[in-house]
C-alpha positions in Angstrom: 57.2 105.9 108.9 60.4 104.0 108.1 62.8 105.5 105.7 64.0 103.4 102.7 67.7 103.0 102.2 67.4 105.3 99.2 65.8 108.1 101.3 68.3 107.6 104.1 71.1 107.6 101.5 69.9 110.8 99.9 69.7 112.6 103.2 73.2 111.6 104.1 74.8 112.2 100.7 73.2 115.7 100.5 74.6 116.4 104.0 78.1 115.2 103.1 78.4 115.7 99.3 75.7 118.1 98.2 74.6 117.7 94.6 76.5 114.4 94.1 73.4 112.4 92.9 72.5 115.2 90.4 76.1 115.4 89.2 76.3 111.6 88.7 73.0 111.6 86.9 74.0 114.5 84.7 77.3 112.8 83.8 76.2 109.1 83.5 72.4 109.1 83.5 72.1 108.9 79.7 74.3 105.8 79.6 73.3 104.2 82.9 69.8 105.2 84.0 69.4 104.7 87.7 73.1 104.5 88.4 73.2 107.7 90.5 70.3 106.5 92.6 72.0 103.1 93.0 75.2 104.8 94.3 73.2 106.8 96.8 71.2 103.8 97.9 74.1 101.4 98.3 77.0 103.6 99.3 75.2 106.0 101.6 71.9 104.3 102.5 73.3 100.8 103.0 77.0 101.4 103.9 77.7 104.8 105.4 74.4 104.9 107.3 74.9 101.4 108.9 75.0 101.2 112.7 78.0 99.7 114.4 80.8 102.1 113.3 80.7 105.9 113.6 80.6 107.8 110.3 83.9 109.5 110.9 85.5 106.0 111.3 83.9 104.8 108.1 85.5 107.8 106.4 88.9 106.9 107.8 88.6 103.4 106.4 87.5 104.7 103.0 90.3 107.3 102.8 92.8 104.6 103.8 91.5 102.1 101.2 91.3 104.7 98.4 94.9 105.9 99.2 96.3 102.3 99.1 94.5 101.6 95.8 96.6 104.4 94.3 96.4 107.4 92.0 93.5 106.0 89.9 91.2 106.7 92.8 92.2 110.4 93.2 88.8 111.9 92.3 87.0 109.6 94.8 89.7 110.2 97.4 89.1 113.9 97.2 85.4 113.5 97.5 85.8 111.3 100.5 88.4 113.6 102.2 85.9 116.4 101.9 83.1 114.1 103.3 85.4 113.1 106.1 86.0 116.7 107.1 82.2 117.2 107.2 81.9 114.0 109.3 84.2 115.5 111.9 87.7 114.3 110.9 90.6 116.8 111.3 93.1 117.6 108.6 95.8 115.9 110.8 93.7 112.7 111.2 93.3 112.5 107.5 97.0 113.2 106.8 98.0 110.5 109.3 95.6 108.0 107.8 97.0 108.7 104.3 100.6 108.5 105.5 99.9 105.2 107.3 99.1 103.7 103.9 102.7 104.2 102.8 103.2 100.8 104.5 100.5 99.1 102.4 100.1 101.0 99.1 103.7 102.4 98.9 105.2 105.8 99.2 104.0 107.0 95.8 100.4 106.2 96.7 100.7 107.9 100.1 102.4 111.0 98.6 99.7 111.2 95.9 97.1 110.9 98.6 98.7 113.7 100.6 98.7 115.9 97.5 95.0 115.2 97.0 94.4 116.0 100.6 96.3 119.3 100.3 94.1 120.3 97.4 90.9 119.6 99.4 92.2 121.4 102.5 93.2 124.5 100.5 89.8 124.6 98.8 88.0 124.2 102.2 90.3 126.9 103.8 89.6 129.3 100.9 85.9 128.7 101.1 85.8 129.8 104.8 
């Protein structure tokens, strides 16, 4: 039996960001019914699960984009840094990717991104 994009997205999102769909639904479900399922379906089932680019590389691209967009993406950046670690990225690869964005998003965006990364790394290290 073939998985739907929602099923594939749920499986991947639970692997990388356990409880994310439930958290989105609890926070926004009363305002936007179906929003959490839509995020899981589109972001994880249709984008991250696509063939053609390894998951770890998709996370590098996502971390780079969110860093270049600036401080308003800090919560999403932290979620994707944690997901990138689970997808096999090293702390150094993440830090280098963020620092590369100083050329495109500016030094403040890169420094804010590094600060977000440090928070994620410290949380991951203390959980071990």
